[in-house]
N, C-alpha and C positions, 0 to 999 in steps of 0.2 A: 504494500500500500504506500502511495506517495502522500506525504503530509504537507499541510500548509505551513506558513511561517507566521509567527506572532511575537511581538516584543512589547514589554511593559514600558520601555523607555524609547524615546526618539532615536532611530538608528543614526549612526554617524557616517554611513557610506551609502551610495546609490539611493539618495533620498527620493528621487523621482520614481523609483520602483515600488515605494511603499505607500500605502493608504492609511488613513486614520479612521478609527471607528470607536464605538462605545460598547462595552460588554453588556449584553442583555440577559444571557444565561450561560451556564456551564453544566454540561451533563457528560455522562460516560456512555459509550456505545461500542460494543464489540471489542472491548479492551483498549479503546482509544478515548480521547477526550474531545468533546465537541464544544467549541465556543460559538455561541450565536452572537454576532456583532452587527450593530446598526451602523451602516455606512454614512458618509457625509451627505449622500443623496437621499437618505432616509429609508433605504432598503435594508432588509435583514439577510445576512449571509451566514453560512456555516463554515467554520474553520476546523479541520480535523488535525489534531496533533497528538503526540504521545503523552502519556501521563507524566513523564519526566519533564517535558516542556511545560505542561500545565503548572506543575509545582514551581518551576523556575519563574514563570511569568507571575504567579501569585506572590511569590517571595519578593520579587522586584517591584511590585506595586506599592510596597511599603504600607500595607494596611495594618490597622490595629487588629489584635487577636479576634475581636468580636465584630469587625467591620466586613461587610460584604464587598466582593469585587464588582458586583453589578453596578453599572454606571461609570466604571473606570475607563479611561481612554487608553487605547492600545494602537500599535502600528502593526499592519499585517500585509501579507502577500499570499494570494491564493496560488496553489500549484499551477504552474504554467503562466503565471502573471508577471 
């Protein structure tokens, strides 16, 4: 399976290849993690990543222990994008 790319912080390279969105939900599916992200155009897309990437993104969001990542801004690239 090919995975999408997602960052909790603004990338420092190839900025034109990244889009900005807002996390709407995070779920698990078939051993992978699915981020539903609202795009700048108002559409909702699904980004499929590994659970290790999910944990990395959530750590880098610098959330309080009881704070939800829903509504957090992320940078992403869909596979092939």
